[in-house]
C-alpha positions as CSV (number, residue, x, y, z in Angstrom):
1,F,-4.0,12.0,6.9
2,C,-0.4,10.4,7.0
3,A,-0.5,10.3,10.9
4,V,-3.4,8.1,10.6
5,L,-1.3,5.6,8.6
6,L,1.9,5.4,10.5
7,G,2.8,2.5,12.6
8,W,-0.2,0.1,11.1
9,C,1.4,-2.8,10.5
10,D,-1.1,-3.5,7.4
11,I,-0.1,-0.4,5.6
12,L,3.5,-0.3,3.9
13,P,5.0,2.9,5.4
14,L,6.0,5.6,3.0
15,I,9.4,6.4,2.8
16,G,9.6,9.7,1.0
17,Y,8.2,11.0,-2.4
18,K,9.6,12.6,-5.2
19,T,8.2,15.0,-7.8
20,R,9.1,15.5,-11.2
21,E,7.7,17.8,-14.0
22,Q,7.6,14.6,-16.5
23,F,5.2,13.1,-14.2
24,P,1.8,14.3,-12.9
25,S,1.8,12.2,-9.6
26,P,4.4,12.0,-7.2
27,L,7.0,9.1,-7.4
28,L,6.5,7.2,-4.0
29,I,9.3,5.3,-2.1
30,Y,8.2,2.4,0.0
31,P,10.5,-0.5,1.8
32,W,11.7,-2.8,-0.6
33,C,9.8,-6.2,-0.3
34,P,11.5,-9.1,-2.1
35,N,8.6,-11.3,-2.3
36,G,7.0,-8.5,-4.8
37,N,3.2,-8.0,-5.1
38,I,0.5,-10.6,-4.9
39,A,-0.1,-11.6,-8.4
40,D,3.8,-12.4,-8.6
41,F,4.2,-14.0,-5.4
42,I,0.7,-16.5,-6.3
43,K,2.1,-17.2,-9.5
44,N,5.5,-18.5,-7.6
45,H,3.4,-19.4,-4.3
46,P,-0.1,-20.7,-5.3
47,G,-2.4,-21.4,-2.2
48,L,0.1,-20.2,0.4
49,T,-1.2,-16.3,0.3
50,D,-3.2,-14.8,3.0
51,L,-4.9,-11.5,2.0
52,C,-6.2,-10.9,5.6
53,G,-3.4,-8.4,6.2
54,A,-4.7,-6.0,3.0
55,A,-8.0,-6.6,4.2
56,R,-7.4,-5.4,7.9
57,G,-5.3,-2.5,6.1
58,L,-8.3,-1.7,4.1
59,A,-10.8,-1.9,7.3
60,H,-8.6,0.2,8.6
61,L,-8.6,3.0,6.0
62,H,-12.3,2.9,5.8
63,S,-12.9,3.2,9.9
64,R,-11.2,6.5,9.8
65,A,-13.4,9.4,10.4
66,P,-13.9,10.7,7.7
67,P,-13.3,7.2,6.1
68,I,-10.0,7.1,3.9
69,V,-10.7,5.9,0.5
70,H,-7.7,3.5,-1.5
71,G,-8.9,4.1,-4.7
72,N,-6.5,1.9,-6.4
73,I,-7.2,-2.0,-5.1
74,I,-4.7,-3.7,-8.0
75,P,-2.5,-6.8,-7.3
76,Q,0.4,-4.2,-7.6
77,S,-1.3,-2.7,-4.5
78,V,-0.8,-5.7,-2.4
79,I,2.7,-6.5,-1.4
80,I,3.8,-9.8,0.4
81,Q,6.0,-8.8,3.0
82,D,8.8,-10.6,4.3
83,N,6.6,-12.4,7.3
84,L,4.6,-13.4,4.2
85,E,1.9,-11.2,5.4
86,A,-0.1,-9.0,2.4
87,A,-0.3,-5.5,3.1
88,L,-1.4,-2.2,1.4
89,C,0.7,0.4,-0.2
90,D,0.0,4.0,-1.7
91,P,-3.3,4.1,0.2
92,G,-4.7,7.4,-2.0
93,L,-1.1,9.0,-1.0
94,A,-0.4,10.0,-4.7
95,S,-3.4,12.1,-5.2
96,V,-3.3,13.7,-1.5
97,L,0.4,14.8,-1.8
98,A,0.0,16.0,-5.3
99,S,-2.8,18.1,-4.2
100,Q,-0.1,19.8,-1.6
């Protein structure tokens, strides 16, 4: 599963994860993106956001056999990268890692 996501530019790479007793799901670690998520970015830069990157990432997940369902498309799951492209993070990885 994770190998499918590696190297796809519209999905942030998972750097690692940490499990803790007090949290039901693992804490996922991604690269720092100083532009934040899509909701924060739009507040500060109205009209500048191109969501094509996030849509391409979602299409990539859905094109797999079997399809990978993100399951949590919210503004906090769409991150603005340094190149101002939107990308997905946490494409269902929390539930996959928790089940292992």
